[in-house]
N, C-alpha and C positions, 0 to 999 in steps of 0.2 A: 504493500500500500504506500502511495506517495502522498503524505499528508499535505504538503504544500499545494500540489495540483488540486487535490480534492477540496481543500479549504477554499482555494481560489474559485473553483466552480460553484461552491455553495454561496460565496459572497457575491459573485457576478450575477448568478441567477436570482438570488434574493433581491438584489438591487433592481433588477429588471422587473420582477413581479411587483415590488413596491411602486415602481414607476408607472406600471399599468394601473394600479389603484389610484394614483394621483391623476391619471388621465380622466378618470370618471368622477373626479371630485365635483365638477360643475354640471354633471348631467342629471342629477336627481332634483327635478323641479318641484315635486310633491311626493306624497306617500306612495301613490300608485307607481310612479316611475322609479322611486328609490327602492321599494320593496317588491314590486311585481313587474318591473320592466315595461310598465304601461299596458300589461296584459296582451303583449304582442310579441313575445319571445318565440323565435322559431322552434318547432317541436324537437328537432334533432339536437339543438343546443340544450334545450330543457332536459332531454333524455340523457345525454352525456353528463350534464351537470348533476342530475339525479343519481346516476351511477357513481360519480365521484363523491357525492355527498354521503353515500353509504360507505365509502372507502376511507381508509385512514391508515396510519402506521399501525394501528391496532389490528388491521387485516394481516399485516406481516408478523406482528408480535403475537397476537392472540391466536388467530387461525394458523399462523406459522408454527406456533408451539404445538397445537393439536395435530397438525400435519406431521411434524417431526415425531411426536410420541405415538400416534395412532394410525397415521397414513391416510388412505383415501377417504376416510370418514369426514375429514375436514372439507373435502370437495362435496360430499353428500350433503353436509350441513348447509353449505352455501347454495346448493341447488334448490333448497327450500325457498330461497329468495327469488329464484326464477319463477317458481310456482306462484308465490305470493304476488309477483308483478303481473303475471298473466291474468290472474283473477282480478287484480286491481284495474288492469286495462280494459277488461271486459265489462266490469260492473261499477267500479268505484270512481276512477279518475273522471269519466264524463259527468258523473253526478256532482262531483265537487265543482267542476267548471260551471255547471248549470245553476249552482246556488248564487252566482254573482258576487260571492264574498271575496274580500281581499285576503283574509286569513281564516284558518279553521276556527279560531276563537270568535271571529265575527259571526260565522255561521252558528256557532253554539249559542251566542247571545241572542241571535234572532230566532233560533228554533227552540232553545231550551231555557232561555232567560238569563238575566244578569247574575243571579246567585250561582247557577251552575257554571257560568263562564268564569266568575271569580275563583271558584274552587278549582276548576280545571287549569286556569292560568297559574295558580299557586303550585299545583302538582307538576304541571309541564315544565315550569321554570326550574323547579328544584331538580327534577329528573334530568333535564337538559344540562344543567350545570354539572351534575355528577358524571353523566355519561361522557360528555364532551371534555370535561376536565380530565377524566380518566384516560382518554385517548391522546391527550397532550403529553401525558407522562411517558409513554413508550417511545415517542419520537425524540423527546428530550434525552431519554436514556440512550437511544441509538446514536444521536449526534454526539453526546458527551463521551461515550465510550469509544467512538470511532476517532474523535479528534482530541481525546485526552483532556476534556474540559470538565470542570465540576458540575455535578448534576443539577443542584438547586439554582445556581445562577443561569445555567443553560435553559432550564425550564421557564424561569421568569423572563429571560430575554426573548425566547421564541414566542412565549405567550403574548408579550407586549407587541411584538411585530405583527402577530396575527390579528390582534384587536385593532391596531392602527389601520391595517389594510381594509378591514370590514367597515370601520367607522367612517372612512373617507369615501369609499366607492359605492356602497349599496349592492343590490342584487347583481347588476351586470358585472361589477368588479369580481364578485364571488364566482359568477359563472365563467368568466374568462379564466380565472385561476383553475377552476374545475377542468375545463377543456385542456388547458396547458399541462396540468398534472396527469391527466389521462394519457396524453401523448408521451410525456417524459417517462412515466412509469412503464407504459407499454414498451417503449423503446428499450429501457433498461432491462426489463424482464426478458424480452426477445433476444437480447445480447447475453444475459445471464444464463438462460436455460441451456443453449448448446454448449457453452463453456463449462457448465456444471456437469453435463453428461460426459463431456470429454474428460473431465477430471476424474470421474468415477470409473472410466473405462468403457463407456457405452451403456445403452439401455439394458442389455442382457446382464451385464455385470451388476448394474444397479438392482435389478429385480432379484438376483441371486444372493445379494448381501443384506437384504432387509428381512424382518420377521415374516413368517408364513402368512399371518393374518393381515399384513400391511395393506393389501389391496381389497380388503373386505369393505362392502358398502357401509356396514355398521361395525363399531368396535368400542371396547371399553365401556364407559358410562353413557356413551352416545348410542342408545338403543332405538328400536323402532318406535317406541312410545315417545321418546324425546324428539325424534325426527318428525313424527306426525303432529306433535304439539307445536313444533317449530314452524311447520307449514301454516298452521292456523295463526300462530303468532305473527308470521311475516305477512299474511294477508291483512291482518289488523295494522301492522306496523307500516308496511309500504303503502297501504291504502288509506291510513288514517293519521300517521305521524304528521304533526303540524309542519315540520320541516319539509316533508315531501309534498304535502298538499299545496304548498306555495308553488311547486313546479307545475302542478296541474292547473292552478288558477292564473298563472302568469302567461299562458299561451292564449291563442285567439279563439279557440272553439273546443267543444267536447271531443271532436275527432282528433284534434291535435293533442289534447290531454291523454286520450287513449294511446296515441302513438308514442308519447313520452314513456308511458309504462311499458309498452311492448318493446321499445328499444332497450330499456333497462333489463327486461326479461331475457332478450337475446344475448346481451353482454354477459349476464350472469349464468347463462347456459355454457358459454365458452370459456370465460376468463378464469373461473376457479381452477380448471385443469392446468392452465398456464401459470397462474400465480403460485399455486401450492406445490408444484413439482420441485423447485429448488430446495426447500427445507426437507422434503421427503428424500431427495438425493443426499442431502447432508447426513441423514440418518445412516446411510450406507458408508459414508466417509468417516464419520465420527459418532458412534452410537452411545457415547458415554455421558451425554448431557442428562442432568436430572433436575427436579424441582423447578425453580424460577429461571434457572439457566437455559431451559428449553426455549424461553422467550427470545433468546439471542440467536437461535438457529439460522434465521434469515440473514442476520448481519454477518454471521460467521462464514456462510457460504459466499456472500458478496465479497468479503475481505479476502477470501481464499482465491477467487478466480477472476474478479473484475480487474481490468487494466487501469492504469493511472487516470484519474479524472472521472471514470465511470462510477466508482463508488460514491464520489461526491455528487454526481448526477442522481444516483439512486437515493442517496440520503435526502437530497433536495426534493426529489419527487415524493418520498415518504413524508417529509415534513409538510410540504405544501398540500399533499392529499389530506393529511390530518388537519392542516390549517383550513382547507376547503370545507371539510366536514364540520369543523368547529365554527368556521365562518358562517356556514349556512345556518347552524343552530343559533349563533349570535344574531344573524340577520332576522330570523323568525322571532326569537325571544324579544328582540328590540322592536320588531313590527307589532307584536302583540301588546307590548307595554305602551308603545306610542299611539297605536291606532285604537286599541280596545280599553286601555286604562286611562292614559293621559287625555286623549281626544274624546273617548267615549264617556269617561266619568269625571275627569278633573277639569278639563278646559275645552268644552265642545266648540268654542268659537276661535280656537287657536289658528293662526295663519300658517301657510305652508312653510314659511321661513322658521317659525317657532317649532313646528313639528319636526323638521329636518334636524334642528339643533337638539331637540330632545332625543331623536333617534340615534344620533351620533354619541351623545352623552351616555345614553343607556347602554350602548354597545360597550363602552369602556367599563361601566359598572359591572355588567354581567361577565365580561371577559376577565376582569380581575378575580371574580369569584371562581371561574374555571381554573385559573392559575393556582388558586389556593387548594382546590380539590386535587389537581394534578400532583401537588406536593405530598398529598396524603395517601396516594394509591399504594405504595409499597407496604404501608402498615395494614392495608385492607386485604392483603393476600394476592396481589397482582391483578392485572387487567382482566384476565379471563373471569376470575371470580367476581370482580366488580361489575363488569358489563352484563354477564349472564344473570346475575342475581337481581340487579336493578330492573332488567328487562322482564324477568319472570314476575317480579312483585308488582310493577306499575303498568306494564304494557297493556294487558287486558282491561283492567279497571279504567284506565285513562282513554284508550283508543276505541274500544268496542262500543260504548254508548253513542259517541258521535257518529260512527259509521251506521249504527242501527237507525239513528234519527234521520239519516239521508233517505231512508226508505219507509220508515214508519210514521203514520199519522197519530199513533196512540201513545207513544212514549212521552211522559211528562217530566217536568223538571224535578219534581219530588221523587219520582221513581228512579230517575237517573242518579240523584244524590244517594239514595238508599243502596242502589246496586253497586255504585262505585265505593261507597263507604264499607259495605259488607265485604266486598272482594278484597279491598286493600287490607282490612283488618285480618281476614283469614290468611292472606299471603304473608303479612308481616308476622303473624303468630307462628306459622310453620317455619319461617326463616330465622326469626330472632328468639322467640320465647320457647318454642317447643324443644330445641336442643338444650336449653338451659334448665327448664323446669321438668321436662319429661324424658330427657336423654334420648330424644327421638329426632332424627333428621331425615328429611325427604331426599330421595335420589334426585339427580339433576333432571331426569325425565319426568318424575312425579311433580316436582316443583314447577316445571314449565306447563304440564298438563293442567294442574289446578289453577295456576296463575292466569292462563288464557281461557280455560274451559268454564270456570265458575261464573265469571261475568256474562259469558254467552248464554249459559243455561238460565241464569236469572233473567236476562233480557228476553229470552224465548218464553219463559214461564209467564212473565208479565204481559207479553204480547198476546199470548193465548188467553190469559185471564181477561184482559181488557177487551179482546175481540168477542169473548163469550158474553160480556156485559154491554157490547155494542157502544163502547166508549171511544171518544176521539179527543185528543189533547187540545185544550184551548190555546196552548202555545203554538200549535200548528197554524191556526188562523192568523195569529200575529206574524208568523213567519211569511205566510203568503202575502200579507199586506206589506211587509218589509221588501219583498222582492218587487212588488209593483212600484214602490218608491224608487228602487234602484233603476227601474226602467225609465221613470220620469227623469231621474238625474242623468242617465245616459243620453237622453234626448237633448238635455241642456248643455252637454259637454261641448266645448268650443272646437272648431276645426283646427285652430292654431295649436291648441294643446295636443290634439291627436297627431298633428304634423310633427311636433317636437318629439313625441314618443317614437315616431318612425325614424326620425333623424338619430335619436339615441340608439335605436336598435341597429341601424345601418353602421353607425360608428362602432358599436360593440363587435359586429361581425368583421369589420376591417381590422380592429385590434387583435382579434383572434387570429386572423390570417397573418398579420405581422409577427405575432408571438410564435406561431408555428415556424415561420421562416427563420426567426432568431434561433429557435431550438435546433433546426436543421443545420445552421451554420456552426453552432456549438458542437454538434455531433461530428461534423466534418473535421473540426479542429482536434477533437479528442481522438478521432480515428487516426490522424497523423501522428499523435503522440503514443499510440498503443503499439506495443510489441506483439500482443496477442489479441485477436478479435478486432483489429483495425478495419478489415474489410467489411465485416458484419456491421460495425458501428457506422461507417460511411454509407453503406447501402441503406440502412434504416433512415439515415439523414436524408437521402434522396427521396425515399417514400414520404417522409414528413413534409419535405419541400413541395412535392406534388400535391399532398393533401391540403396544403395551405390555399390552393386554388379553390377548394370547395366553399369555405366561408367567404372568400373574396368575391367569387361569382354570385353567391347568395346575397351579398351586400349590394351588388350592382342591381339586383332584381327588386330591391325594396322600393316600393312606389311611395313618393312623398305626396302625390295627389290623393285626395281622400273621397270616399263615398259619403252618403248621408251618415252623420254621427251616430244615429241610432242603430245602424246596421251591425256594428260590432256586438252590441248587446243582444240583438235579435239572433245573430249567428250563434251566440253562446248558449242559446236555448234550443238549438236544432241539432 
């Protein structure tokens, strides 16, 4: 490993990404453009951004650890995300777009009332801080151990950089980072995989040197029950997580929202096989890792085979994919606070300038909270334990009621609060109190099944009971009235405002094209420095340079002339 070259790559690429964020500093004219791209983001940009929002260094650390220890089951687990996205594309994403809401919290307020919204905002913010804070920890660990930097200052420094980027640029800045990191990580892994196979002596040598059960679809504590529950969980998570809902509401129509989810599904059908092979190969090279050391398997195979500069590129991709994931959460938490708490409850008459100031300030506050959580992850047992535990406890109770309300006319605010409260109480009891008081701990599969299954059973029970009583929620009538009001507001939206949105989106596509060209040039340079893998590196650079033509041509096709202003809202309901 050449620390000087790798550090230079990290610094140059980081400066470039921060520069991109500054480019978008003046494009957010109001909440809709800052948080939702003016509801006119191209669906393929939204789909790639959704994919990278799900991605982070935790993918390499957490799933890489599982791949190293148990093999193919890490891929099986991630395929549940593909199934969840397919269901989301068929049934859920179009529904979210049809609500006309800017955020999931706005839909919850209109459909289930302010009290439910406040409760869910509190839970969502707390969960987001813990999960995204926990994924900041592994990338700081990777960077600090690779460049011999202290962990705590590294965590704080990377976290502050992440917050600054989000607070300046809004959704488009986040999405450009998402696309750029998708390309960078794909390039790095496509270089890493053949070099790893060459190091182990080829595919046949790899398969002969790993345990007999290494390629089983199920392994260890990851049983069929766990996988089945994870499928249901990911339907709720991909279809209802407030971070992902923003990707469905920021496009122009239900059809585009469906395409966002389908693109995500296709990427998660193919990518797990490519992403998870390197740590699986490292098992054949060095089978001695145990405990939390298995979280370093991905880093170790990278350090072993990547040429100078490529490790820096890989680390940069890991960091900014984590940053993209955390940025998306920050953007949504800030959107919820600004749109649904500050504007909705505190200052309904706030100007666009005031709202943007609050949005950026709240990004800093929530981001500092994430940094604090990241510093506590080692004491909680590592990222795998933190992420899976929080997901099983809060995922079902938080996400299932809102998804149910997309289809049900009978679900009331009171029933929602009871179902969420009961589910959270039961999940917390089995996770925290049961091991202490009863010396009984659920398996990972049982924990996930109860966490997701209980709220769904309670929702189904309430739906059947209310149907037998021929009841319909009064909140549903209020929701229908709110949608009609949105239609009237869409009619009043100025042509000039819509034209500015189009200009912002054209600019975003042009920046993506330029970013890809910059990445291609960097790969050409690294290919010249590499003693091994230089040809592969330069070849991938050519592919990326050609790919830059796609967003560039898409930008040229963005029309600045506009139809009737109401057309966009009408299309969103067809």
